[in-house]
C-alpha positions in Angstrom: 119.1 155.0 119.6 120.3 152.5 117.5 117.9 151.0 114.6 116.5 147.8 115.1 117.6 145.4 112.7 114.5 143.5 111.1 114.3 139.7 111.6 115.8 137.3 109.5 114.2 134.4 111.0 112.8 132.0 108.1 109.4 131.8 107.3 109.8 128.3 105.9 111.5 125.3 107.2 112.4 121.9 105.7 109.8 120.6 107.9 107.3 122.5 106.0 108.0 120.2 103.1 106.8 117.2 105.1 103.0 118.0 104.8 103.6 118.8 101.3 105.0 115.4 100.4 102.2 113.7 102.4 99.4 115.8 100.7 100.9 115.2 97.2 100.7 111.3 97.8 97.4 111.7 99.3 96.5 113.5 96.2 97.6 111.0 93.8 95.9 108.1 95.8 92.7 110.1 96.5 91.1 108.9 93.0 91.6 105.3 93.9 90.6 105.8 97.8 87.5 107.0 96.7 86.5 104.2 94.5 83.5 102.2 96.3 83.2 104.6 99.2 79.6 105.7 99.9 78.0 108.9 98.9 78.0 110.7 101.4 81.3 109.6 103.0 81.1 109.2 106.9 83.5 111.6 108.3 82.6 111.6 112.0 82.1 108.9 114.8 81.0 108.7 118.1 83.1 106.8 121.1 81.9 103.4 119.7 82.9 103.9 116.3 79.7 104.4 114.7 79.2 107.3 112.0 77.2 110.0 113.0 78.6 112.9 110.3 78.8 112.7 107.0 80.4 114.7 103.7 79.7 114.2 100.3 82.3 113.0 98.1 82.6 116.5 96.1 83.0 118.2 99.2 85.2 115.9 100.5 88.5 116.8 98.8 88.1 120.6 100.1 87.5 119.1 103.7 90.6 116.7 103.7 93.2 119.5 102.0 91.7 122.4 103.3 91.5 121.6 106.9 95.2 120.9 107.5 95.9 123.7 105.3 94.1 126.3 107.5 95.9 124.5 111.0 99.5 125.0 108.9 98.5 128.4 108.4 97.4 129.4 111.7 100.5 127.9 113.1 102.9 129.7 110.9 100.8 133.0 111.7 100.9 132.4 115.1 104.4 131.9 115.6 105.4 134.8 113.4 103.2 137.3 115.4 105.5 136.8 118.3 108.6 137.5 116.0 110.3 140.8 117.3 108.5 140.9 120.5 110.0 140.0 124.1 109.2 136.4 123.9 110.6 136.2 120.3 113.2 138.7 119.5 115.0 136.8 117.4 112.4 134.7 115.8 114.1 131.7 117.2 111.4 130.3 119.0 109.0 130.3 115.8 111.9 128.5 114.0 111.9 126.0 116.8 108.2 125.1 116.2 108.7 124.3 112.7 109.1 120.5 113.5 105.7 120.6 115.4 104.2 122.4 112.7 105.0 120.3 109.8 104.2 116.9 111.6 100.6 118.1 113.3 99.8 119.0 109.4 101.1 115.8 108.0 99.1 114.0 110.7 95.9 115.6 110.1 96.3 114.8 106.2 96.9 111.1 107.1 93.4 111.4 109.3 91.5 112.6 106.4 92.8 109.8 104.4 91.8 107.5 107.2 88.3 108.6 106.6 88.2 106.7 103.1 89.6 103.3 104.6 87.0 102.8 107.5 84.7 101.4 104.6 87.1 98.9 104.2 88.9 98.1 107.2 86.4 99.3 109.9 87.0 101.7 112.6 90.3 100.1 113.3 92.2 102.3 110.6 90.6 105.4 112.2 92.1 104.6 115.9 95.4 103.5 114.4 95.7 106.6 112.5 94.5 108.6 115.5 97.4 106.7 117.4 99.9 108.0 114.7 98.7 111.5 114.8 99.0 111.5 118.6 102.8 110.2 118.1 103.5 112.8 115.6 102.2 115.3 118.1 104.3 114.2 120.7 107.5 113.8 118.7 107.0 117.5 117.4 106.5 118.8 120.7 109.7 116.7 121.7 111.9 118.3 118.5 110.7 121.8 119.0 111.7 121.5 122.8 115.4 120.3 121.7 115.6 122.7 119.2 114.8 125.4 121.3 117.4 124.3 123.9 119.9 124.0 121.2 119.2 127.6 119.7 118.5 129.5 122.5 121.8 129.1 124.8 120.2 131.3 127.6 116.9 129.5 127.8 117.1 127.9 131.4 114.3 126.2 132.6 114.8 127.0 136.2 113.7 125.7 139.3 109.8 126.9 139.1 109.3 124.8 136.0 108.4 121.1 136.2 109.7 119.1 133.0 110.2 122.4 131.4 106.3 122.6 130.5 104.4 123.7 133.8 105.1 126.8 135.6 104.8 126.4 139.5 105.8 129.4 141.7 103.9 130.3 145.0 106.0 133.3 145.1 105.1 134.8 142.0 101.5 136.5 142.0 101.1 136.4 138.1 98.4 133.8 137.2 99.5 133.9 133.4 103.3 133.8 132.6 105.0 133.8 129.1 106.0 130.0 128.3 109.3 128.8 128.6 109.0 126.8 125.5 106.6 127.7 122.5 104.7 130.7 122.1 102.2 132.5 124.0 101.3 132.2 127.8 100.9 129.4 130.2 99.4 129.0 133.8 101.2 129.1 137.0 100.1 126.4 138.5 100.8 127.6 142.1 98.0 129.4 142.3 94.3 128.1 142.8 92.6 130.3 140.4 95.0 128.9 137.8 92.9 125.6 138.0 89.7 127.1 138.0 90.9 129.0 134.3 92.5 125.4 133.5 88.8 123.7 134.4 87.2 126.7 132.2 89.0 125.9 129.2 88.4 122.1 129.6 84.8 122.5 130.1 84.1 123.5 126.6 85.6 120.5 124.7 84.4 118.4 127.5 80.8 119.5 126.6 81.2 119.0 122.7 82.6 115.5 123.1 79.6 114.3 125.6 77.1 115.9 123.3 78.6 114.4 120.7 78.8 110.8 122.3 75.4 111.0 123.5 73.7 111.4 119.8 
């Protein structure tokens, strides 16, 4: 049996410098942004834009930089975990996820900064930054899919994928199938049980949002 060569895929990408740059700028502006901000700082809001959660000024930098760092690390390790497996034997999918990883983390840093702008500009600053964050996520997904199509020549969405994302095949008995784009598994939406799983997955965040809105 021929020896299996270790994956040569890179751990980091130029996209990983995007959140690093945003983080450096944010750190430089942080002392100025903190001036005049109340202590504790409002960091959680209900659906009406009213503060219902606060963080002390001393703890805020740890939250502002720690949360994006944890998300970036989880996205990186999740991608690396599949390198060498059947889903990503050469690490190409992991490398293609770099734009999404970088843009999501950069967007989270922007959201952290928006918390400090709310006392000056109101909740509009938060909603504007949230729209920016969602736009960066959408851009990251688009760039990831485009890079996968270019770097994996034999990647064919096939007739059972809708927009290359949603798997619908009534002849396939599997409920969970490997993702075409990205890593992990997705549901076969041709089966009713898949919709039950989806409802259960959405139930927990829906309850959390409902409880937060009722506070």
